[in-house]
KEVO-450433 format. One record per residue: residue number from 1; residue in three letters; x, y, z of N, C-alpha, C in turn. Coordinates in nm, 3 decimals. Each point is the difference from the previous one (the first is absolute). Layout:
<r seq="NUM" type="ALA" n_X="X" n_Y="Y" n_Z="Z" ca_X="X" ca_Y="Y" ca_Z="Z" c_X="X" c_Y="Y" c_Z="Z"/>
...
% end
This chain:
<r seq="1" type="MET" n_X="-0.448" n_Y="-0.385" n_Z="-1.224" ca_X="0.025" ca_Y="-0.126" ca_Z="0.065" c_X="0.142" c_Y="0.001" c_Z="0.057"/>
<r seq="2" type="PRO" n_X="0.016" n_Y="-0.036" n_Z="0.128" ca_X="0.133" ca_Y="0.004" ca_Z="0.060" c_X="0.089" c_Y="-0.110" c_Z="-0.057"/>
<r seq="3" type="ALA" n_X="0.129" n_Y="0.024" n_Z="0.010" ca_X="0.098" ca_Y="-0.098" ca_Z="-0.048" c_X="-0.003" c_Y="-0.124" c_Z="0.089"/>
<r seq="4" type="PRO" n_X="0.030" n_Y="-0.116" n_Z="-0.054" ca_X="0.001" ca_Y="-0.120" ca_Z="0.083" c_X="0.113" c_Y="0.008" c_Z="0.103"/>
<r seq="5" type="ARG" n_X="-0.023" n_Y="-0.061" n_Z="0.114" ca_X="0.101" ca_Y="0.003" ca_Z="0.106" c_X="0.115" c_Y="-0.092" c_Z="-0.035"/>
<r seq="6" type="LYS" n_X="0.120" n_Y="0.050" n_Z="0.022" ca_X="0.119" ca_Y="-0.077" ca_Z="-0.031" c_X="0.024" c_Y="-0.108" c_Z="0.105"/>
<r seq="7" type="TYR" n_X="-0.032" n_Y="0.031" n_Z="0.124" ca_X="0.024" ca_Y="-0.093" ca_Z="0.110" c_X="-0.133" c_Y="-0.048" c_Z="0.057"/>
<r seq="8" type="PRO" n_X="-0.013" n_Y="-0.129" n_Z="0.029" ca_X="-0.124" ca_Y="-0.049" ca_Z="0.061" c_X="-0.016" c_Y="0.055" c_Z="0.141"/>
<r seq="9" type="ASN" n_X="-0.124" n_Y="0.009" n_Z="0.046" ca_X="-0.029" ca_Y="0.054" ca_Z="0.133" c_X="0.068" c_Y="-0.081" c_Z="0.111"/>
<r seq="10" type="GLU" n_X="0.009" n_Y="-0.131" n_Z="-0.017" ca_X="0.064" ca_Y="-0.084" ca_Z="0.103" c_X="0.146" c_Y="0.037" c_Z="0.017"/>
<r seq="11" type="LEU" n_X="0.069" n_Y="0.023" n_Z="-0.111" ca_X="0.141" ca_Y="0.038" ca_Z="0.005" c_X="0.014" c_Y="0.138" c_Z="0.064"/>
<r seq="12" type="ARG" n_X="-0.090" n_Y="0.089" n_Z="-0.035" ca_X="0.002" ca_Y="0.135" ca_Z="0.056" c_X="-0.016" c_Y="-0.004" c_Z="0.152"/>
<r seq="13" type="GLU" n_X="-0.100" n_Y="-0.074" n_Z="0.048" ca_X="-0.025" ca_Y="-0.010" ca_Z="0.144" c_X="0.117" c_Y="-0.065" c_Z="0.072"/>
<r seq="14" type="ARG" n_X="0.057" n_Y="-0.104" n_Z="-0.061" ca_X="0.113" ca_Y="-0.070" ca_Z="0.062" c_X="0.120" c_Y="0.093" c_Z="0.010"/>
<r seq="15" type="ALA" n_X="0.029" n_Y="0.075" n_Z="-0.105" ca_X="0.115" ca_Y="0.090" ca_Z="0.000" c_X="-0.018" c_Y="0.110" c_Z="0.105"/>
<r seq="16" type="ILE" n_X="-0.119" n_Y="0.054" n_Z="0.011" ca_X="-0.026" ca_Y="0.105" ca_Z="0.101" c_X="0.019" c_Y="-0.057" c_Z="0.140"/>
<r seq="17" type="ARG" n_X="-0.050" n_Y="-0.122" n_Z="0.020" ca_X="0.015" ca_Y="-0.066" ca_Z="0.131" c_X="0.147" c_Y="-0.024" c_Z="0.031"/>
<r seq="18" type="LEU" n_X="0.079" n_Y="-0.043" n_Z="-0.100" ca_X="0.143" ca_Y="-0.024" ca_Z="0.021" c_X="0.075" c_Y="0.127" c_Z="0.036"/>
<r seq="19" type="VAL" n_X="-0.038" n_Y="0.111" n_Z="-0.063" ca_X="0.064" ca_Y="0.129" ca_Z="0.033" c_X="-0.033" c_Y="0.038" c_Z="0.144"/>
<r seq="20" type="ALA" n_X="-0.125" n_Y="-0.016" n_Z="0.040" ca_X="-0.039" ca_Y="0.033" ca_Z="0.137" c_X="0.074" c_Y="-0.089" c_Z="0.100"/>
<r seq="21" type="GLU" n_X="0.011" n_Y="-0.129" n_Z="-0.031" ca_X="0.071" ca_Y="-0.091" ca_Z="0.091" c_X="0.148" c_Y="0.035" c_Z="0.008"/>
<r seq="22" type="ALA" n_X="0.062" n_Y="0.035" n_Z="-0.111" ca_X="0.141" ca_Y="0.037" ca_Z="0.000" c_X="0.024" c_Y="0.124" c_Z="0.086"/>
<r seq="23" type="ARG" n_X="-0.091" n_Y="0.094" n_Z="-0.008" ca_X="0.015" ca_Y="0.123" ca_Z="0.080" c_X="-0.026" c_Y="-0.025" c_Z="0.147"/>
<r seq="24" type="GLU" n_X="-0.088" n_Y="-0.097" n_Z="0.032" ca_X="-0.024" ca_Y="-0.035" ca_Z="0.140" c_X="0.121" c_Y="-0.071" c_Z="0.060"/>
<r seq="25" type="GLN" n_X="0.063" n_Y="-0.090" n_Z="-0.078" ca_X="0.116" ca_Y="-0.074" ca_Z="0.049" c_X="0.122" c_Y="0.090" c_Z="0.018"/>
<r seq="26" type="ASP" n_X="0.013" n_Y="0.098" n_Z="-0.086" ca_X="0.113" ca_Y="0.093" ca_Z="0.008" c_X="-0.056" c_Y="0.142" c_Z="0.003"/>
<r seq="27" type="PRO" n_X="-0.027" n_Y="0.055" n_Z="0.120" ca_X="-0.062" ca_Y="0.133" ca_Z="0.010" c_X="0.081" c_Y="0.111" c_Z="-0.065"/>
<r seq="28" type="GLY" n_X="0.129" n_Y="-0.018" n_Z="-0.017" ca_X="0.083" ca_Y="0.102" ca_Z="-0.062" c_X="-0.005" c_Y="-0.003" c_Z="-0.152"/>
<r seq="29" type="LEU" n_X="-0.068" n_Y="-0.098" n_Z="-0.055" ca_X="-0.008" ca_Y="-0.016" ca_Z="-0.145" c_X="-0.099" c_Y="0.101" c_Z="-0.058"/>
<r seq="30" type="SER" n_X="0.046" n_Y="0.078" n_Z="-0.095" ca_X="-0.088" ca_Y="0.099" ca_Z="-0.062" c_X="-0.095" c_Y="-0.069" c_Z="-0.097"/>
<r seq="31" type="LEU" n_X="-0.104" n_Y="0.071" n_Z="-0.037" ca_X="-0.095" ca_Y="-0.053" ca_Z="-0.097" c_X="0.071" c_Y="-0.030" c_Z="-0.132"/>
<r seq="32" type="ASN" n_X="0.086" n_Y="0.091" n_Z="-0.043" ca_X="0.071" ca_Y="-0.018" ca_Z="-0.127" c_X="0.088" c_Y="-0.125" c_Z="0.002"/>
<r seq="33" type="ALA" n_X="0.073" n_Y="-0.021" n_Z="0.108" ca_X="0.088" ca_Y="-0.117" ca_Z="0.009" c_X="-0.082" c_Y="-0.129" c_Z="0.003"/>
<r seq="34" type="ALA" n_X="-0.110" n_Y="0.001" n_Z="0.074" ca_X="-0.085" ca_Y="-0.119" ca_Z="0.008" c_X="-0.063" c_Y="-0.030" c_Z="-0.136"/>
<r seq="35" type="VAL" n_X="-0.040" n_Y="0.103" n_Z="-0.070" ca_X="-0.064" ca_Y="-0.017" ca_Z="-0.131" c_X="0.100" c_Y="-0.058" c_Z="-0.100"/>
<r seq="36" type="VAL" n_X="0.122" n_Y="0.050" n_Z="0.001" ca_X="0.102" ca_Y="-0.051" ca_Z="-0.091" c_X="0.029" c_Y="-0.146" c_Z="0.030"/>
<r seq="37" type="ARG" n_X="0.015" n_Y="-0.033" n_Z="0.128" ca_X="0.032" ca_Y="-0.137" ca_Z="0.040" c_X="-0.112" c_Y="-0.096" c_Z="-0.040"/>
<r seq="38" type="VAL" n_X="-0.122" n_Y="0.033" n_Z="0.034" ca_X="-0.113" ca_Y="-0.088" ca_Z="-0.031" c_X="-0.029" c_Y="-0.001" c_Z="-0.149"/>
<r seq="39" type="GLY" n_X="0.009" n_Y="0.114" n_Z="-0.064" ca_X="-0.028" ca_Y="0.009" ca_Z="-0.143" c_X="0.090" c_Y="-0.091" c_Z="-0.083"/>
<r seq="40" type="GLN" n_X="0.128" n_Y="-0.008" n_Z="0.037" ca_X="0.092" ca_Y="-0.087" ca_Z="-0.072" c_X="-0.037" c_Y="-0.147" c_Z="0.019"/>
<r seq="41" type="ARG" n_X="-0.045" n_Y="-0.035" n_Z="0.120" ca_X="-0.034" ca_Y="-0.140" ca_Z="0.028" c_X="-0.125" c_Y="-0.046" c_Z="-0.075"/>
<r seq="42" type="VAL" n_X="-0.101" n_Y="0.085" n_Z="-0.005" ca_X="-0.128" ca_Y="-0.041" ca_Z="-0.060" c_X="-0.016" c_Y="0.045" c_Z="-0.145"/>
<r seq="43" type="GLY" n_X="0.095" n_Y="0.077" n_Z="-0.051" ca_X="-0.004" ca_Y="0.039" ca_Z="-0.140" c_X="-0.094" c_Y="0.115" c_Z="-0.030"/>
<r seq="44" type="ILE" n_X="-0.006" n_Y="0.095" n_Z="0.091" ca_X="-0.083" ca_Y="0.119" ca_Z="-0.019" c_X="0.091" c_Y="0.122" c_Z="-0.003"/>
<r seq="45" type="VAL" n_X="-0.028" n_Y="0.091" n_Z="-0.090" ca_X="0.077" ca_Y="0.124" ca_Z="-0.011" c_X="-0.014" c_Y="0.076" c_Z="0.132"/>
<r seq="46" type="PRO" n_X="0.112" n_Y="0.044" n_Z="0.059" ca_X="-0.006" ca_Y="0.067" ca_Z="0.132" c_X="-0.092" c_Y="0.122" c_Z="0.004"/>
<r seq="47" type="ASP" n_X="-0.002" n_Y="0.080" n_Z="-0.107" ca_X="-0.087" ca_Y="0.118" ca_Z="0.001" c_X="-0.147" c_Y="-0.039" c_Z="0.008"/>
<r seq="48" type="THR" n_X="-0.037" n_Y="-0.107" n_Z="-0.068" ca_X="-0.137" ca_Y="-0.048" ca_Z="0.004" c_X="-0.035" c_Y="-0.046" c_Z="0.141"/>
<r seq="49" type="LEU" n_X="0.086" n_Y="-0.079" n_Z="0.059" ca_X="-0.023" ca_Y="-0.052" ca_Z="0.135" c_X="-0.004" c_Y="0.113" c_Z="0.102"/>
<r seq="50" type="ARG" n_X="0.086" n_Y="0.100" n_Z="-0.018" ca_X="0.001" ca_Y="0.115" ca_Z="0.091" c_X="-0.133" c_Y="0.074" c_Z="-0.006"/>
<r seq="51" type="GLY" n_X="-0.054" n_Y="0.017" n_Z="-0.119" ca_X="-0.130" ca_Y="0.066" ca_Z="-0.014" c_X="-0.111" c_Y="-0.078" c_Z="0.067"/>
<r seq="52" type="TRP" n_X="0.002" n_Y="-0.132" n_Z="-0.016" ca_X="-0.101" ca_Y="-0.083" ca_Z="0.066" c_X="0.008" c_Y="0.014" c_Z="0.152"/>
<r seq="53" type="CYS" n_X="0.123" n_Y="-0.005" n_Z="0.053" ca_X="0.019" ca_Y="0.009" ca_Z="0.145" c_X="-0.045" c_Y="0.137" c_Z="0.053"/>
<r seq="54" type="ARG" n_X="0.030" n_Y="0.104" n_Z="-0.073" ca_X="-0.043" ca_Y="0.133" ca_Z="0.042" c_X="-0.152" c_Y="0.011" c_Z="-0.001"/>
<r seq="55" type="GLN" n_X="-0.064" n_Y="-0.059" n_Z="-0.102" ca_X="-0.146" ca_Y="0.006" ca_Z="-0.008" c_X="-0.063" c_Y="-0.077" c_Z="0.115"/>
<r seq="56" type="VAL" n_X="0.060" n_Y="-0.111" n_Z="0.039" ca_X="-0.050" ca_Y="-0.077" ca_Z="0.115" c_X="0.009" c_Y="0.086" c_Z="0.126"/>
<r seq="57" type="GLU" n_X="0.109" n_Y="0.074" n_Z="0.015" ca_X="0.016" ca_Y="0.088" ca_Z="0.116" c_X="-0.103" c_Y="0.113" c_Z="-0.003"/>
<r seq="58" type="VAL" n_X="-0.028" n_Y="0.053" n_Z="-0.117" ca_X="-0.102" ca_Y="0.106" ca_Z="-0.013" c_X="-0.137" c_Y="-0.057" c_Z="0.038"/>
<r seq="59" type="ASP" n_X="-0.031" n_Y="-0.119" n_Z="-0.051" ca_X="-0.130" ca_Y="-0.061" ca_Z="0.030" c_X="-0.014" c_Y="-0.032" c_Z="0.149"/>
<r seq="60" type="ALA" n_X="0.112" n_Y="-0.031" n_Z="0.066" ca_X="-0.003" ca_Y="-0.031" ca_Z="0.143" c_X="0.001" c_Y="0.126" c_Z="0.087"/>
<r seq="61" type="GLY" n_X="0.019" n_Y="0.117" n_Z="-0.062" ca_X="0.002" ca_Y="0.126" ca_Z="0.075" c_X="0.135" c_Y="0.032" c_Z="0.059"/>
<r seq="62" type="LYS" n_X="0.105" n_Y="-0.071" n_Z="-0.039" ca_X="0.134" ca_Y="0.025" ca_Z="0.052" c_X="0.074" c_Y="0.107" c_Z="-0.078"/>
<r seq="63" type="ARG" n_X="-0.052" n_Y="0.035" n_Z="-0.118" ca_X="0.065" ca_Y="0.096" ca_Z="-0.088" c_X="-0.109" c_Y="0.088" c_Z="-0.061"/>
<r seq="64" type="PRO" n_X="0.025" n_Y="0.130" n_Z="-0.015" ca_X="-0.102" ca_Y="0.084" ca_Z="-0.062" c_X="-0.012" c_Y="-0.029" c_Z="-0.149"/>
<r seq="65" type="GLY" n_X="-0.120" n_Y="0.018" n_Z="-0.052" ca_X="-0.022" ca_Y="-0.020" ca_Z="-0.142" c_X="-0.143" c_Y="-0.044" c_Z="-0.026"/>
<r seq="66" type="THR" n_X="-0.030" n_Y="-0.027" n_Z="-0.126" ca_X="-0.133" ca_Y="-0.041" ca_Z="-0.041" c_X="-0.011" c_Y="-0.152" c_Z="0.010"/>
<r seq="67" type="THR" n_X="-0.096" n_Y="-0.047" n_Z="0.076" ca_X="-0.019" ca_Y="-0.143" ca_Z="0.015" c_X="-0.054" c_Y="-0.061" c_Z="-0.129"/>
<r seq="68" type="THR" n_X="0.011" n_Y="-0.129" n_Z="-0.010" ca_X="-0.048" ca_Y="-0.071" ca_Z="-0.119" c_X="-0.149" c_Y="0.020" c_Z="-0.019"/>
<r seq="69" type="SER" n_X="-0.076" n_Y="-0.009" n_Z="0.109" ca_X="-0.145" ca_Y="0.017" ca_Z="-0.011" c_X="-0.037" c_Y="0.143" c_Z="-0.038"/>
<r seq="70" type="ASP" n_X="0.073" n_Y="0.097" n_Z="0.054" ca_X="-0.025" ca_Y="0.139" ca_Z="-0.038" c_X="0.033" c_Y="0.024" c_Z="-0.147"/>
<r seq="71" type="ALA" n_X="0.109" n_Y="-0.058" n_Z="-0.047" ca_X="0.038" ca_Y="0.016" ca_Z="-0.140" c_X="-0.105" c_Y="-0.061" c_Z="-0.093"/>
<r seq="72" type="ALA" n_X="-0.055" n_Y="-0.114" n_Z="0.040" ca_X="-0.104" ca_Y="-0.063" ca_Z="-0.082" c_X="-0.125" c_Y="0.088" c_Z="-0.003"/>
<r seq="73" type="ARG" n_X="-0.035" n_Y="0.058" n_Z="0.114" ca_X="-0.118" ca_Y="0.088" ca_Z="0.008" c_X="0.023" c_Y="0.125" c_Z="-0.084"/>
<r seq="74" type="ILE" n_X="0.119" n_Y="0.056" n_Z="0.004" ca_X="0.033" ca_Y="0.119" ca_Z="-0.080" c_X="-0.013" c_Y="-0.032" c_Z="-0.149"/>
<r seq="75" type="ARG" n_X="0.054" n_Y="-0.117" n_Z="-0.043" ca_X="-0.013" ca_Y="-0.040" ca_Z="-0.140" c_X="-0.146" c_Y="-0.013" c_Z="-0.040"/>
<r seq="76" type="GLN" n_X="-0.080" n_Y="-0.059" n_Z="0.088" ca_X="-0.143" ca_Y="-0.017" ca_Z="-0.029" c_X="-0.068" c_Y="0.137" c_Z="-0.014"/>
<r seq="77" type="LEU" n_X="0.028" n_Y="0.091" n_Z="0.090" ca_X="-0.061" ca_Y="0.132" ca_Z="-0.005" c_X="0.046" c_Y="0.080" c_Z="-0.122"/>
<r seq="78" type="GLU" n_X="0.128" n_Y="-0.014" n_Z="-0.037" ca_X="0.048" ca_Y="0.069" ca_Z="-0.120" c_X="-0.069" c_Y="-0.054" c_Z="-0.125"/>
<r seq="79" type="HIS" n_X="-0.019" n_Y="-0.130" n_Z="-0.006" ca_X="-0.071" ca_Y="-0.061" ca_Z="-0.113" c_X="-0.144" c_Y="0.051" c_Z="-0.006"/>
<r seq="80" type="GLU" n_X="-0.065" n_Y="0.003" n_Z="0.115" ca_X="-0.138" ca_Y="0.049" ca_Z="0.007" c_X="-0.006" c_Y="0.147" c_Z="-0.042"/>
<r seq="81" type="ASN" n_X="0.097" n_Y="0.078" n_Z="0.043" ca_X="0.005" ca_Y="0.142" ca_Z="-0.035" c_X="0.014" c_Y="0.019" c_Z="-0.151"/>
<r seq="82" type="ARG" n_X="0.089" n_Y="-0.080" n_Z="-0.063" ca_X="0.015" ca_Y="0.008" ca_Z="-0.146" c_X="-0.131" c_Y="-0.033" c_Z="-0.072"/>
<r seq="83" type="GLU" n_X="-0.070" n_Y="-0.103" n_Z="0.048" ca_X="-0.127" ca_Y="-0.039" ca_Z="-0.062" c_X="-0.105" c_Y="0.110" c_Z="0.016"/>
<r seq="84" type="LEU" n_X="-0.004" n_Y="0.062" n_Z="0.117" ca_X="-0.097" ca_Y="0.107" ca_Z="0.023" c_X="0.031" c_Y="0.123" c_Z="-0.087"/>
<r seq="85" type="LYS" n_X="0.128" n_Y="0.033" n_Z="-0.015" ca_X="0.037" ca_Y="0.112" ca_Z="-0.086" c_X="-0.039" c_Y="-0.029" c_Z="-0.145"/>
<r seq="86" type="ARG" n_X="0.023" n_Y="-0.124" n_Z="-0.043" ca_X="-0.035" ca_Y="-0.039" ca_Z="-0.136" c_X="-0.152" c_Y="0.010" c_Z="-0.021"/>
<r seq="87" type="ALA" n_X="-0.076" n_Y="-0.049" n_Z="0.097" ca_X="-0.146" ca_Y="0.007" ca_Z="-0.010" c_X="-0.047" c_Y="0.146" c_Z="-0.001"/>
<r seq="88" type="ASN" n_X="0.064" n_Y="0.084" n_Z="0.079" ca_X="-0.035" ca_Y="0.141" ca_Z="0.005" c_X="0.025" c_Y="0.068" c_Z="-0.135"/>
<r seq="89" type="GLU" n_X="0.113" n_Y="-0.034" n_Z="-0.064" ca_X="0.029" ca_Y="0.057" ca_Z="-0.131" c_X="-0.103" c_Y="-0.043" c_Z="-0.103"/>
<r seq="90" type="ILE" n_X="-0.041" n_Y="-0.125" n_Z="0.006" ca_X="-0.102" ca_Y="-0.050" ca_Z="-0.093" c_X="-0.132" c_Y="0.073" c_Z="0.021"/>
<r seq="91" type="LEU" n_X="-0.039" n_Y="0.016" n_Z="0.126" ca_X="-0.125" ca_Y="0.070" ca_Z="0.030" c_X="0.006" c_Y="0.147" c_Z="-0.042"/>
<r seq="92" type="LEU" n_X="0.114" n_Y="0.062" n_Z="0.019" ca_X="0.017" ca_Y="0.140" ca_Z="-0.040" c_X="-0.012" c_Y="0.013" c_Z="-0.152"/>
<r seq="93" type="ALA" n_X="0.064" n_Y="-0.090" n_Z="-0.073" ca_X="-0.008" ca_Y="0.003" ca_Z="-0.146" c_X="-0.142" c_Y="-0.027" c_Z="-0.047"/>
<r seq="94" type="ALA" n_X="-0.069" n_Y="-0.092" n_Z="0.066" ca_X="-0.138" ca_Y="-0.033" ca_Z="-0.039" c_X="-0.092" c_Y="0.118" c_Z="0.026"/>
<r seq="95" type="SER" n_X="0.017" n_Y="0.065" n_Z="0.115" ca_X="-0.087" ca_Y="0.114" ca_Z="0.030" c_X="0.023" c_Y="0.114" c_Z="-0.099"/>
<r seq="96" type="SER" n_X="0.124" n_Y="0.021" n_Z="-0.038" ca_X="0.031" ca_Y="0.104" ca_Z="-0.100" c_X="-0.062" c_Y="-0.035" c_Z="-0.135"/>
<r seq="97" type="PHE" n_X="0.009" n_Y="-0.127" n_Z="-0.037" ca_X="-0.057" ca_Y="-0.044" ca_Z="-0.127" c_X="-0.150" c_Y="0.020" c_Z="-0.002"/>
<r seq="98" type="PHE" n_X="-0.067" n_Y="-0.041" n_Z="0.107" ca_X="-0.145" ca_Y="0.013" ca_Z="0.004" c_X="-0.045" c_Y="0.145" c_Z="0.013"/>
<r seq="99" type="ALA" n_X="0.080" n_Y="0.084" n_Z="0.064" ca_X="-0.033" ca_Y="0.141" ca_Z="0.009" c_X="0.003" c_Y="0.064" c_Z="-0.139"/>
<r seq="100" type="ARG" n_X="0.097" n_Y="-0.039" n_Z="-0.083" ca_X="0.008" ca_Y="0.051" ca_Z="-0.137" c_X="-0.116" c_Y="-0.049" c_Z="-0.084"/>
<r seq="101" type="GLU" n_X="-0.043" n_Y="-0.122" n_Z="0.024" ca_X="-0.113" ca_Y="-0.056" ca_Z="-0.074" c_X="-0.128" c_Y="0.077" c_Z="0.030"/>
<r seq="102" type="LEU" n_X="-0.014" n_Y="0.042" n_Z="0.126" ca_X="-0.121" ca_Y="0.071" ca_Z="0.041" c_X="-0.001" c_Y="0.144" c_Z="-0.049"/>
<r seq="103" type="ASP" n_X="0.116" n_Y="0.065" n_Z="0.003" ca_X="0.007" ca_Y="0.142" ca_Z="-0.039" c_X="0.123" c_Y="0.021" c_Z="-0.087"/>
<r seq="104" type="PRO" n_X="-0.011" n_Y="-0.007" n_Z="-0.130" ca_X="0.118" ca_Y="0.013" ca_Z="-0.088" c_X="0.061" c_Y="0.139" c_Z="0.001"/>
<r seq="105" type="ARG" n_X="-0.066" n_Y="0.100" n_Z="0.060" ca_X="0.057" ca_Y="0.136" ca_Z="0.005" c_X="0.108" c_Y="0.012" c_Z="0.106"/>
<r seq="106" type="LEU" n_X="0.007" n_Y="-0.096" n_Z="0.094" ca_X="0.101" ca_Y="0.009" ca_Z="0.105" c_X="0.139" c_Y="-0.020" c_Z="-0.059"/>
<r seq="107" type="PRO" n_X="0.099" n_Y="0.072" n_Z="0.052" ca_X="0.137" ca_Y="-0.003" ca_Z="-0.058" c_X="0.079" c_Y="-0.125" c_Z="0.034"/>
<r seq="108" type="TRP" n_X="-0.053" n_Y="-0.096" n_Z="0.067" ca_X="0.077" ca_Y="-0.117" ca_Z="0.042" c_X="0.033" c_Y="-0.080" c_Z="-0.118"/>
% end
């Protein structure tokens, strides 16, 4: 179970929007400077806000990286893969067990 979110989604969206607006108003403002400025005003740790802003850029295709939807799909496939491996191990153990039951001379 994932940890509860420290910041509500509304605050997250507002902070991201404020960083984007600050960078639009002052084109020379770096992402780091905008994040520090906005983070202090809204009470969000700058590193957290910087990560959110970078992820928004990745999702928009402005920055290379794994999009949020791709990351969710990867997590789903990894979970499915673990379940299939577990089921395969169970079936392998069951087939070995039943093979021994049928022919006790086998070395398994």
